[in-house]
C-alpha positions as a Markdown table, in Angstrom:
| # | Residue | x | y | z |
|---|---|---|---|---|
| 1 | Met | 79.9 | 89.1 | 58.7 |
| 2 | Gly | 81.0 | 91.0 | 61.6 |
| 3 | Pro | 83.3 | 93.4 | 61.7 |
| 4 | Ser | 86.8 | 92.9 | 61.3 |
| 5 | Ile | 89.4 | 94.2 | 63.5 |
| 6 | Ile | 93.5 | 94.1 | 62.2 |
| 7 | Thr | 95.0 | 93.9 | 66.3 |
| 8 | Lys | 98.6 | 93.7 | 66.9 |
| 9 | His | 98.4 | 89.5 | 67.4 |
| 10 | Gly | 96.2 | 89.0 | 64.1 |
| 11 | Arg | 92.4 | 90.0 | 62.5 |
| 12 | Val | 89.4 | 89.3 | 64.9 |
| 13 | Ile | 86.1 | 89.0 | 63.4 |
| 14 | Gly | 83.4 | 90.0 | 66.0 |
| 15 | Leu | 79.5 | 90.0 | 65.9 |
| 16 | Glu | 77.5 | 92.7 | 64.9 |
| 17 | Leu | 74.9 | 93.2 | 67.8 |
| 18 | Asp | 71.5 | 95.7 | 68.2 |
| 19 | Tyr | 73.5 | 98.6 | 69.6 |
| 20 | Ala | 77.0 | 97.1 | 70.0 |
| 21 | Tyr | 79.5 | 94.9 | 68.7 |
| 22 | Phe | 80.8 | 91.9 | 70.6 |
| 23 | Tyr | 83.9 | 90.3 | 70.0 |
| 24 | Arg | 83.8 | 87.3 | 72.5 |
| 25 | Gly | 86.8 | 85.0 | 73.6 |
| 26 | Ile | 90.1 | 86.6 | 72.1 |
| 27 | Pro | 93.2 | 84.7 | 73.2 |
| 28 | Phe | 95.3 | 87.4 | 74.7 |
| 29 | Ala | 98.1 | 84.4 | 75.6 |
| 30 | Lys | 98.6 | 81.2 | 76.2 |
| 31 | Cys | 100.1 | 79.2 | 79.2 |
| 32 | Glu | 100.9 | 75.4 | 80.4 |
| 33 | Arg | 100.1 | 74.0 | 83.8 |
| 34 | Phe | 101.8 | 76.2 | 86.4 |
| 35 | Gly | 103.7 | 77.9 | 83.8 |
| 36 | Tyr | 103.4 | 81.9 | 83.1 |
| 37 | Pro | 101.3 | 83.1 | 80.3 |
| 38 | Glu | 103.1 | 84.0 | 77.0 |
| 39 | Pro | 102.7 | 86.1 | 74.0 |
| 40 | Ile | 100.2 | 84.9 | 71.3 |
| 41 | Asp | 99.4 | 85.2 | 67.5 |
| 42 | Phe | 96.8 | 84.4 | 64.8 |
| 43 | Asp | 96.4 | 85.1 | 61.2 |
| 44 | Ser | 92.6 | 85.2 | 62.4 |
| 45 | Phe | 90.5 | 84.9 | 64.9 |
| 46 | Asp | 86.4 | 84.0 | 65.0 |
| 47 | Ala | 85.2 | 86.0 | 68.3 |
| 48 | Thr | 81.5 | 84.9 | 67.6 |
| 49 | Lys | 81.4 | 82.0 | 69.3 |
| 50 | Asp | 81.6 | 81.0 | 73.2 |
| 51 | Glu | 84.9 | 81.7 | 75.2 |
| 52 | Ile | 86.8 | 79.3 | 76.4 |
| 53 | Asp | 86.6 | 79.0 | 80.3 |
| 54 | Pro | 89.2 | 78.0 | 83.5 |
| 55 | Tyr | 88.7 | 74.6 | 84.2 |
| 56 | Gln | 86.7 | 74.7 | 87.9 |
| 57 | Val | 84.3 | 72.6 | 89.8 |
| 58 | Asp | 81.3 | 72.7 | 87.2 |
| 59 | Ala | 83.5 | 71.5 | 85.1 |
| 60 | Phe | 84.0 | 68.2 | 86.6 |
| 61 | Leu | 81.2 | 68.0 | 89.4 |
| 62 | Asn | 77.4 | 69.1 | 89.8 |
| 63 | Arg | 76.8 | 71.2 | 93.2 |
| 64 | Asn | 73.7 | 72.7 | 94.1 |
| 65 | His | 75.4 | 75.9 | 95.5 |
| 66 | Phe | 73.8 | 79.8 | 96.1 |
| 67 | Tyr | 75.6 | 81.3 | 93.5 |
| 68 | Asp | 75.6 | 78.6 | 90.7 |
| 69 | Lys | 71.8 | 79.7 | 90.6 |
| 70 | Glu | 72.9 | 83.0 | 90.7 |
| 71 | Phe | 75.7 | 83.4 | 88.3 |
| 72 | Val | 76.3 | 79.9 | 86.4 |
| 73 | Ser | 74.5 | 80.0 | 82.9 |
| 74 | Asp | 72.6 | 76.4 | 81.9 |
| 75 | Lys | 74.3 | 76.6 | 78.3 |
| 76 | Ala | 77.0 | 74.4 | 78.1 |
| 77 | Lys | 80.4 | 75.6 | 78.2 |
| 78 | Leu | 84.5 | 75.2 | 77.3 |
| 79 | Phe | 87.1 | 74.9 | 79.5 |
| 80 | Ser | 90.8 | 74.6 | 79.0 |
| 81 | Glu | 93.8 | 75.2 | 81.0 |
| 82 | Ser | 94.8 | 77.4 | 78.6 |
| 83 | Pro | 92.0 | 79.9 | 79.1 |
| 84 | Leu | 93.2 | 82.9 | 78.8 |
| 85 | Thr | 90.8 | 84.5 | 76.8 |
| 86 | Leu | 88.5 | 88.6 | 76.6 |
| 87 | Asn | 85.5 | 89.4 | 75.6 |
| 88 | Ile | 85.1 | 93.2 | 74.3 |
| 89 | Ile | 82.3 | 94.9 | 74.0 |
| 90 | Thr | 82.2 | 98.3 | 71.9 |
| 91 | Pro | 79.8 | 101.0 | 71.4 |
| 92 | Lys | 79.4 | 101.4 | 67.4 |
| 93 | Thr | 80.7 | 104.2 | 67.0 |
| 94 | Gly | 83.4 | 106.6 | 68.2 |
| 95 | Thr | 86.9 | 106.3 | 68.7 |
| 96 | Lys | 89.2 | 107.3 | 71.9 |
| 97 | Leu | 86.6 | 105.8 | 73.9 |
| 98 | Pro | 87.2 | 104.8 | 78.3 |
| 99 | Val | 87.8 | 101.8 | 78.8 |
| 100 | Phe | 86.3 | 99.4 | 81.7 |
| 101 | Val | 88.6 | 96.0 | 82.0 |
| 102 | Phe | 86.5 | 94.0 | 84.8 |
| 103 | Ile | 88.2 | 90.9 | 86.8 |
| 104 | His | 85.6 | 88.7 | 87.3 |
| 105 | Gly | 85.2 | 87.0 | 91.5 |
| 106 | Gly | 84.9 | 83.8 | 92.7 |
| 107 | Ala | 87.0 | 83.2 | 96.0 |
| 108 | Phe | 90.2 | 82.9 | 93.4 |
| 109 | Asp | 88.3 | 79.0 | 92.7 |
| 110 | Thr | 85.1 | 79.7 | 90.3 |
| 111 | Gly | 83.9 | 82.6 | 87.9 |
| 112 | Lys | 83.9 | 83.6 | 84.3 |
| 113 | Ala | 84.2 | 86.2 | 82.2 |
| 114 | Gly | 81.3 | 85.7 | 81.2 |
| 115 | Asp | 78.9 | 85.3 | 84.2 |
| 116 | Val | 75.5 | 85.9 | 83.8 |
| 117 | Pro | 75.5 | 89.0 | 85.8 |
| 118 | Tyr | 77.6 | 90.7 | 83.6 |
| 119 | Gly | 78.2 | 89.1 | 81.0 |
| 120 | Asn | 77.2 | 90.4 | 77.5 |
| 121 | Thr | 75.9 | 93.6 | 79.2 |
| 122 | Ile | 75.5 | 96.5 | 76.4 |
| 123 | Glu | 74.8 | 99.1 | 79.0 |
| 124 | Tyr | 78.2 | 100.5 | 79.2 |
| 125 | Ala | 78.5 | 100.6 | 75.5 |
| 126 | Leu | 75.5 | 102.7 | 75.4 |
| 127 | Arg | 77.0 | 105.1 | 77.6 |
| 128 | Gly | 80.2 | 105.5 | 75.5 |
| 129 | Ile | 82.3 | 103.1 | 77.0 |
| 130 | Ile | 84.3 | 100.0 | 75.7 |
| 131 | Leu | 83.8 | 96.8 | 78.5 |
| 132 | Val | 86.8 | 94.0 | 78.7 |
| 133 | Ser | 85.9 | 91.2 | 81.0 |
| 134 | Ile | 89.0 | 88.8 | 81.4 |
| 135 | Asn | 89.5 | 85.0 | 81.9 |
| 136 | Tyr | 92.2 | 83.8 | 83.9 |
| 137 | Arg | 93.2 | 80.5 | 85.9 |
| 138 | Val | 91.3 | 80.1 | 89.2 |
| 139 | Asn | 92.1 | 77.2 | 92.2 |
| 140 | Ile | 94.8 | 74.8 | 91.7 |
| 141 | Phe | 95.6 | 76.1 | 88.1 |
| 142 | Gly | 95.8 | 79.4 | 88.9 |
| 143 | Phe | 97.3 | 79.9 | 92.1 |
| 144 | Tyr | 99.2 | 76.7 | 93.0 |
| 145 | Lys | 101.5 | 76.9 | 96.0 |
| 146 | Asn | 100.4 | 80.8 | 96.0 |
| 147 | Leu | 102.6 | 81.6 | 92.4 |
| 148 | Asn | 100.1 | 83.9 | 91.1 |
| 149 | Tyr | 99.8 | 82.6 | 87.6 |
| 150 | Gly | 96.1 | 83.8 | 87.7 |
| 151 | Leu | 97.6 | 87.4 | 88.9 |
| 152 | Tyr | 100.3 | 87.0 | 85.7 |
| 153 | Asp | 97.2 | 86.5 | 83.2 |
| 154 | Gln | 95.2 | 89.0 | 84.5 |
| 155 | Glu | 98.4 | 91.4 | 83.9 |
| 156 | Ala | 99.0 | 90.2 | 80.8 |
| 157 | Ala | 95.5 | 90.8 | 79.5 |
| 158 | Ile | 95.5 | 94.4 | 80.8 |
| 159 | Lys | 98.5 | 94.8 | 78.9 |
| 160 | Trp | 97.4 | 93.3 | 75.5 |
| 161 | Val | 93.9 | 95.8 | 76.3 |
| 162 | Tyr | 96.6 | 98.8 | 76.4 |
| 163 | Glu | 98.4 | 97.4 | 73.6 |
| 164 | Asn | 95.2 | 96.7 | 71.1 |
| 165 | Ile | 92.6 | 98.6 | 72.0 |
| 166 | Glu | 93.0 | 101.6 | 70.1 |
| 167 | Ala | 92.3 | 99.4 | 66.9 |
| 168 | Phe | 88.9 | 98.6 | 68.3 |
| 169 | Gly | 88.3 | 102.7 | 69.1 |
| 170 | Gly | 89.3 | 103.0 | 73.1 |
| 171 | Asp | 91.4 | 105.2 | 74.5 |
| 172 | Lys | 94.8 | 103.2 | 76.1 |
| 173 | Asp | 95.3 | 106.4 | 78.0 |
| 174 | Asn | 91.9 | 105.9 | 80.0 |
| 175 | Ile | 91.8 | 102.4 | 81.2 |
| 176 | Thr | 90.1 | 101.7 | 84.5 |
| 177 | Val | 90.2 | 98.5 | 85.7 |
| 178 | Gly | 87.5 | 97.0 | 88.6 |
| 179 | Gly | 87.5 | 93.8 | 89.8 |
| 180 | Gln | 84.7 | 91.9 | 92.6 |
| 181 | Ser | 85.5 | 90.3 | 95.6 |
| 182 | Ala | 88.5 | 87.8 | 94.5 |
| 183 | Gly | 88.9 | 90.2 | 91.4 |
| 184 | Ala | 88.8 | 93.2 | 93.3 |
| 185 | Met | 91.5 | 91.6 | 95.7 |
| 186 | Ser | 93.5 | 90.5 | 92.5 |
| 187 | Leu | 93.3 | 94.3 | 91.9 |
| 188 | Val | 94.6 | 95.5 | 94.6 |
| 189 | Asn | 97.7 | 93.2 | 94.2 |
| 190 | Leu | 98.1 | 94.1 | 90.6 |
| 191 | Met | 98.2 | 98.0 | 92.5 |
| 192 | Ser | 100.6 | 97.2 | 95.0 |
| 193 | Thr | 104.3 | 97.1 | 92.4 |
| 194 | Lys | 104.7 | 99.8 | 90.1 |
| 195 | Arg | 104.3 | 97.2 | 87.0 |
| 196 | Leu | 101.2 | 98.5 | 85.7 |
| 197 | Asp | 101.6 | 102.1 | 86.6 |
| 198 | Gly | 100.8 | 104.4 | 83.4 |
| 199 | Ile | 98.3 | 101.8 | 82.5 |
| 200 | Ile | 96.0 | 101.9 | 85.2 |
| 201 | Lys | 94.3 | 105.1 | 85.4 |
| 202 | Gly | 91.5 | 104.4 | 88.3 |
| 203 | Ala | 90.2 | 101.3 | 89.6 |
| 204 | Ile | 86.7 | 99.9 | 90.9 |
| 205 | Val | 87.0 | 97.7 | 94.1 |
| 206 | Met | 83.8 | 95.8 | 94.8 |
| 207 | Ser | 83.7 | 93.8 | 97.8 |
| 208 | Gly | 87.5 | 93.9 | 98.2 |
| 209 | Gly | 87.3 | 96.5 | 100.9 |
| 210 | Gly | 91.0 | 97.5 | 100.2 |
| 211 | Pro | 94.6 | 96.8 | 101.4 |
| 212 | Leu | 94.8 | 93.7 | 103.6 |
| 213 | Pro | 96.0 | 94.2 | 107.0 |
| 214 | Arg | 99.1 | 91.5 | 107.2 |
| 215 | Ile | 97.3 | 88.7 | 109.4 |
| 216 | Met | 94.9 | 88.5 | 106.4 |
| 217 | Gly | 97.0 | 89.6 | 103.7 |
| 218 | Pro | 99.4 | 87.6 | 100.6 |
| 219 | Lys | 101.6 | 85.1 | 102.1 |
| 220 | Pro | 104.8 | 83.7 | 101.2 |
| 221 | His | 104.2 | 80.3 | 98.9 |
| 222 | Gln | 105.6 | 78.3 | 101.9 |
| 223 | Arg | 102.6 | 78.6 | 103.9 |
| 224 | Ser | 100.4 | 76.7 | 101.2 |
| 225 | Asp | 103.4 | 73.8 | 100.2 |
| 226 | Lys | 102.3 | 71.1 | 102.6 |
| 227 | Phe | 98.5 | 71.2 | 101.4 |
| 228 | Tyr | 99.3 | 70.9 | 97.6 |
| 229 | Asp | 102.0 | 68.5 | 98.7 |
| 230 | Lys | 98.6 | 66.2 | 99.8 |
| 231 | Val | 96.9 | 67.3 | 96.9 |
| 232 | Met | 99.9 | 65.7 | 94.4 |
| 233 | Lys | 99.7 | 62.6 | 96.9 |
| 234 | Glu | 95.7 | 62.2 | 96.8 |
| 235 | Ala | 96.0 | 62.9 | 92.9 |
| 236 | Gly | 98.4 | 59.9 | 92.7 |
| 237 | Cys | 101.4 | 61.6 | 91.7 |
| 238 | Asn | 104.9 | 61.1 | 93.4 |
| 239 | Ser | 106.4 | 64.2 | 92.0 |
| 240 | Tyr | 105.9 | 67.7 | 90.9 |
| 241 | Glu | 106.8 | 65.5 | 87.2 |
| 242 | Glu | 103.9 | 63.4 | 87.8 |
| 243 | Leu | 101.6 | 66.2 | 88.5 |
| 244 | Lys | 102.3 | 68.0 | 85.3 |
| 245 | Lys | 101.1 | 65.2 | 83.5 |
| 246 | Ala | 98.3 | 64.1 | 85.3 |
| 247 | Ser | 94.5 | 65.0 | 84.1 |
| 248 | Pro | 93.1 | 67.8 | 85.0 |
| 249 | Glu | 89.7 | 65.8 | 86.2 |
| 250 | Ser | 92.1 | 63.7 | 89.0 |
| 251 | Ile | 94.5 | 66.8 | 89.7 |
| 252 | Phe | 91.1 | 68.9 | 90.6 |
| 253 | Arg | 89.3 | 66.0 | 92.4 |
| 254 | Ala | 92.4 | 65.7 | 94.9 |
| 255 | Tyr | 92.3 | 69.6 | 95.3 |
| 256 | Tyr | 88.9 | 70.0 | 95.7 |
| 257 | Lys | 88.5 | 67.4 | 98.5 |
| 258 | Leu | 91.4 | 68.1 | 100.2 |
| 259 | Lys | 90.1 | 72.0 | 99.9 |
| 260 | Glu | 86.5 | 71.0 | 101.3 |
| 261 | Lys | 88.1 | 68.9 | 104.0 |
| 262 | His | 90.9 | 71.8 | 105.6 |
| 263 | Ala | 92.3 | 74.0 | 103.6 |
| 264 | Pro | 93.8 | 77.2 | 105.4 |
| 265 | Leu | 92.7 | 80.2 | 103.8 |
| 266 | Cys | 96.2 | 81.3 | 102.7 |
| 267 | Val | 95.6 | 78.5 | 100.1 |
| 268 | Met | 93.4 | 80.5 | 98.0 |
| 269 | Gln | 94.7 | 83.8 | 97.8 |
| 270 | Pro | 97.7 | 85.0 | 95.6 |
| 271 | Gly | 101.2 | 85.2 | 97.8 |
| 272 | Ile | 104.2 | 87.1 | 98.1 |
| 273 | Asp | 106.3 | 86.0 | 95.0 |
| 274 | Gly | 108.9 | 89.2 | 95.5 |
| 275 | Val | 107.9 | 90.1 | 91.6 |
| 276 | Ile | 104.1 | 91.1 | 90.9 |
| 277 | Val | 103.7 | 91.1 | 94.4 |
| 278 | Lys | 106.6 | 92.3 | 96.5 |
| 279 | Asp | 104.5 | 92.9 | 99.9 |
| 280 | Tyr | 101.9 | 93.7 | 102.0 |
| 281 | Leu | 100.2 | 96.7 | 100.4 |
| 282 | Trp | 99.9 | 99.2 | 103.3 |
| 283 | Arg | 104.2 | 98.7 | 103.1 |
| 284 | Gln | 103.8 | 99.5 | 99.5 |
| 285 | Ile | 102.0 | 102.1 | 99.8 |
| 286 | Lys | 103.8 | 104.2 | 103.1 |
| 287 | Lys | 106.6 | 103.6 | 100.4 |
| 288 | Asn | 104.7 | 104.9 | 97.7 |
| 289 | Glu | 105.7 | 102.2 | 95.9 |
| 290 | Asp | 101.7 | 101.2 | 94.7 |
| 291 | Ile | 99.9 | 102.7 | 91.7 |
| 292 | Asp | 98.3 | 105.6 | 92.9 |
| 293 | Val | 95.2 | 106.1 | 91.1 |
| 294 | Pro | 91.9 | 107.2 | 92.0 |
| 295 | Val | 89.5 | 104.3 | 93.4 |
| 296 | Leu | 85.6 | 103.1 | 93.3 |
| 297 | Leu | 85.1 | 101.3 | 96.2 |
| 298 | Gly | 81.7 | 99.3 | 97.8 |
| 299 | Val | 80.4 | 96.9 | 100.4 |
| 300 | Thr | 77.2 | 95.5 | 100.1 |
| 301 | Gly | 74.9 | 95.1 | 103.4 |
| 302 | Gln | 75.4 | 91.1 | 103.8 |
| 303 | Asp | 78.6 | 91.0 | 102.4 |
| 304 | Phe | 81.6 | 88.6 | 104.0 |
| 305 | Leu | 82.8 | 90.5 | 106.7 |
| 306 | Pro | 80.7 | 93.9 | 105.9 |
| 307 | Tyr | 82.1 | 95.9 | 108.4 |
| 308 | Phe | 85.9 | 94.6 | 107.9 |
| 309 | Ile | 85.6 | 95.4 | 104.3 |
| 310 | Tyr | 84.1 | 98.8 | 105.4 |
| 311 | Leu | 86.7 | 100.0 | 107.6 |
| 312 | Leu | 89.7 | 99.0 | 104.8 |
| 313 | Gly | 88.0 | 101.3 | 102.3 |
| 314 | Leu | 87.6 | 103.7 | 105.0 |
| 315 | Lys | 91.4 | 103.3 | 106.0 |
| 316 | Trp | 92.0 | 104.1 | 102.3 |
| 317 | Gly | 90.7 | 106.8 | 101.9 |
| 318 | Thr | 91.2 | 108.6 | 104.7 |
| 319 | Tyr | 95.0 | 107.9 | 104.5 |
| 320 | Asn | 95.0 | 109.3 | 100.7 |
| 321 | Ala | 93.3 | 112.1 | 101.7 |
| 322 | Lys | 96.1 | 112.9 | 104.8 |
| 323 | Lys | 98.4 | 112.4 | 102.3 |
| 324 | Gly | 97.1 | 114.3 | 99.5 |
| 325 | Arg | 96.8 | 111.1 | 97.3 |
| 326 | Ser | 94.3 | 110.1 | 94.8 |
| 327 | Asn | 90.8 | 110.3 | 95.6 |
| 328 | Val | 88.6 | 106.9 | 97.1 |
| 329 | Tyr | 85.2 | 107.4 | 96.7 |
| 330 | Ala | 83.1 | 104.5 | 98.5 |
| 331 | Tyr | 79.4 | 103.1 | 98.8 |
| 332 | Phe | 77.5 | 101.3 | 100.8 |
| 333 | Phe | 75.4 | 98.9 | 98.9 |
| 334 | Asn | 72.1 | 98.0 | 101.0 |
| 335 | Gln | 69.2 | 97.1 | 98.8 |
| 336 | Ile | 66.9 | 94.0 | 99.0 |
| 337 | Pro | 66.4 | 92.4 | 95.9 |
| 338 | Pro | 63.1 | 90.5 | 95.1 |
| 339 | Gly | 63.0 | 86.5 | 95.8 |
| 340 | Gly | 65.0 | 84.6 | 98.1 |
| 341 | Asp | 65.6 | 84.7 | 101.3 |
| 342 | Tyr | 68.5 | 86.7 | 102.2 |
| 343 | Lys | 68.8 | 90.6 | 101.8 |
| 344 | Ala | 72.2 | 92.9 | 100.3 |
| 345 | Phe | 73.7 | 89.9 | 99.6 |
| 346 | His | 77.7 | 89.3 | 98.6 |
| 347 | Ala | 77.8 | 90.5 | 94.8 |
| 348 | Leu | 74.1 | 91.7 | 94.3 |
| 349 | Asp | 75.7 | 94.8 | 93.5 |
| 350 | Leu | 76.9 | 92.8 | 90.5 |
| 351 | Trp | 73.2 | 93.0 | 89.1 |
| 352 | Tyr | 72.8 | 96.6 | 89.6 |
| 353 | Ala | 76.5 | 97.4 | 88.1 |
| 354 | Phe | 76.1 | 95.8 | 84.9 |
| 355 | Gly | 72.5 | 95.7 | 84.6 |
| 356 | Asn | 71.7 | 92.4 | 83.2 |
| 357 | Met | 68.3 | 92.5 | 85.7 |
| 358 | His | 66.4 | 90.8 | 82.8 |
| 359 | Lys | 69.2 | 87.4 | 82.5 |
| 360 | Ser | 67.9 | 86.4 | 86.3 |
| 361 | Trp | 65.9 | 84.6 | 88.2 |
| 362 | Arg | 64.6 | 87.5 | 90.4 |
| 363 | Asn | 61.5 | 89.8 | 88.9 |
| 364 | Phe | 63.4 | 93.0 | 89.3 |
| 365 | Thr | 61.0 | 95.9 | 90.1 |
| 366 | Glu | 60.9 | 98.8 | 88.4 |
| 367 | Glu | 62.4 | 100.7 | 91.8 |
| 368 | Asp | 65.3 | 98.2 | 91.0 |
| 369 | Ile | 66.0 | 99.3 | 87.4 |
| 370 | Lys | 66.1 | 103.1 | 88.7 |
| 371 | Leu | 68.8 | 102.1 | 91.3 |
| 372 | Lys | 70.5 | 100.0 | 88.3 |
| 373 | Asn | 70.4 | 102.6 | 85.6 |
| 374 | Met | 71.9 | 105.6 | 88.8 |
| 375 | Met | 74.4 | 103.6 | 89.3 |
| 376 | Ile | 75.7 | 102.6 | 86.0 |
| 377 | Asp | 75.7 | 106.2 | 85.4 |
| 378 | Tyr | 77.8 | 107.2 | 88.7 |
| 379 | Phe | 80.2 | 104.1 | 87.5 |
| 380 | Ser | 80.1 | 105.6 | 83.9 |
| 381 | Asn | 81.2 | 109.0 | 84.8 |
| 382 | Phe | 84.1 | 107.8 | 86.7 |
| 383 | Ile | 85.4 | 105.5 | 84.1 |
| 384 | Lys | 85.0 | 108.5 | 82.0 |
| 385 | Asn | 86.2 | 111.1 | 84.6 |
| 386 | Lys | 87.8 | 109.2 | 87.6 |
| 387 | Asn | 85.0 | 111.0 | 89.2 |
| 388 | Pro | 81.6 | 109.1 | 90.0 |
| 389 | Asn | 79.4 | 113.3 | 89.6 |
| 390 | Gly | 77.4 | 114.0 | 87.0 |
| 391 | Glu | 74.4 | 116.8 | 86.3 |
| 392 | Thr | 71.8 | 114.5 | 87.0 |
| 393 | Leu | 73.1 | 112.6 | 89.8 |
| 394 | Pro | 72.9 | 113.5 | 93.6 |
| 395 | Glu | 76.9 | 114.7 | 94.8 |
| 396 | Trp | 78.8 | 112.2 | 95.4 |
| 397 | Ser | 81.7 | 113.3 | 97.9 |
| 398 | Pro | 85.0 | 111.9 | 98.0 |
| 399 | Ile | 86.5 | 110.1 | 101.6 |
| 400 | Thr | 88.2 | 113.4 | 103.5 |
| 401 | Lys | 90.2 | 112.9 | 106.6 |
| 402 | Asp | 87.2 | 114.3 | 108.2 |
| 403 | Phe | 84.7 | 112.7 | 106.0 |
| 404 | Lys | 83.4 | 109.1 | 107.3 |
| 405 | Gly | 80.6 | 108.2 | 105.0 |
| 406 | Phe | 79.7 | 106.1 | 102.5 |
| 407 | Arg | 77.0 | 107.1 | 99.9 |
| 408 | Tyr | 74.2 | 104.6 | 100.6 |
| 409 | Leu | 73.2 | 103.1 | 97.7 |
| 410 | Lys | 69.7 | 101.8 | 98.6 |
| 411 | Ala | 66.2 | 103.0 | 96.0 |
| 412 | Asp | 63.2 | 105.0 | 98.2 |
| 413 | Ser | 60.0 | 104.8 | 96.1 |
| 414 | Glu | 61.8 | 107.9 | 94.4 |
| 415 | Gly | 64.2 | 105.5 | 93.1 |
| 416 | Tyr | 67.2 | 107.8 | 94.7 |
| 417 | Ile | 70.1 | 107.4 | 96.3 |
| 418 | Phe | 70.6 | 108.9 | 99.3 |
| 419 | Pro | 73.7 | 109.5 | 101.6 |
| 420 | Arg | 74.4 | 107.9 | 105.3 |
| 421 | Lys | 77.4 | 108.7 | 107.5 |
| 422 | Ala | 79.3 | 106.1 | 108.9 |
| 423 | Lys | 78.0 | 106.4 | 112.6 |
| 424 | Gln | 74.6 | 105.1 | 111.4 |
| 425 | Ile | 76.2 | 102.0 | 110.1 |
| 426 | His | 77.0 | 99.8 | 113.2 |
| 427 | Leu | 78.9 | 96.3 | 113.3 |
| 428 | Lys | 75.8 | 94.8 | 114.9 |
| 429 | Val | 73.2 | 96.0 | 111.7 |
| 430 | Leu | 76.0 | 94.9 | 109.1 |
| 431 | Leu | 76.4 | 91.4 | 110.4 |
| 432 | Lys | 72.6 | 90.7 | 111.1 |
| 433 | Asp | 70.6 | 88.3 | 108.5 |
| 434 | His | 73.9 | 87.4 | 107.1 |
| 435 | Gly | 73.9 | 86.4 | 103.1 |
| 436 | Pro | 75.0 | 83.2 | 101.3 |
| 437 | Ile | 79.0 | 82.0 | 102.1 |
C-alpha cells in the first residue's frame, strides 16, 4: 500500500518510489465539451495508474514528426474530453516544501503532463521540492473560438494545488508556476490579471519570451469564428448543438484537416475574453493590473524566432528594472545535444531542466549531465527563494536597466556555465541552422 493523503476533495492513494512519492492522474476538475471546468469530489482515488490525457493528434492519427520521437512514449495512452488531471511527485520527508507547478507546451495543440522529457522526474524531489504537472484541454477541445477553456483548466489546477498541497507536505504560500512554449505563453496570459495574485509567487517562462506585442498577442474570439464555422461543416454538423454531440474523432479530424491547410495564427492561441485574458499583457502591466512576481525566462539558440523571443524577455526585464518591479533572470541556452541534425532546438532545454536524460534515445554525455545538474540547481534555487543563485553556482545577475545580457547556458569541457553579453548574440547567429518547426 502506497501513501494515503486526505485532500479537501477526497482521499488519494499514491505510489512509493525509491526516492519519492508519486501521485498520478489526480482529477482536479471535470468538464463537458466546450464547457468550463467544475469542481470534482471523490471518496478515494487510486493515483498509481496512468493519467488520462487530452485528446490530440496521436489519439486519432499516426504521424512521423520530430517531436513525436523526442517527446511521446511508445506505451498505450488513455485519452478523454475531460482530461483535467495532475501528477504530483513529492520528497519522502519534509513539510512546508516549495512547490513547482509545470504547464506543458505543444502549440496549444498537443502535449501531456507525462511527456518523456519531464514526466515522472524525481530531480526536484531530490532537492526538496514538490513537482506538479498538469493536463489541460488542447486544440479545438481547449480553445474553440479562442474561448480559453484550456486556460481556465490551468487556473483550476493551480487553485486546486493552492487549496490541497499542504496535505502533500507543500507550502501553499511558495508556489512557482512554470511553462514551456505554449505552456509559457499560457502562464504569461494567466499573469495578465489579478485572478491568481497571491497564489503565483514566481514564474519560469521557457521559450515563451514575455508579453507579446499586439500584432502577435491574443485576439478576440471573432477573429477565429469563421475558421471554426468551417470546422463544424467539415465535421458534418449544421449547428453548434450538433457539434456538441458529434464524436470526438469526427470533430478532431475536421479540425486537423483544416488547420493543416489554412488555419490563421490566432486560431491556435488563447483569445481576449475579457475575463481570464482581459487585454494585451503590456497594457495590463502598464496599468499595474498584472501579477508582478520574480521571473526566470529563457530561449534556445534554434528556438522559434529566437531573437524575437530574446527581445521580448529583455524588454520585460528592463521595463521591470526601470519601474522598480520584480527581478527578471534570463538565460540563452545553446548546448548542442548528441544525435540528430539539429543544435539547440526548441524544447531541448527541457531535457536539462527536468533531467530525464536516461529516457531519451540520445546518448547524452557526462558534459550534458553536468550542465543538467547545474540548470536544475539554478531552477531549484529560484523555486525556493525566487533567486537562482546559490553558494556552489556561478553568479546569475538579473536584468537591469543597464544590463543587457542573458546567462549563456552551454557546457564547456569543464561543464561550467559562463555569461555572455547581448551584443555577442546577433540575429544572424540565432537564426542560423534553424531547428524543427
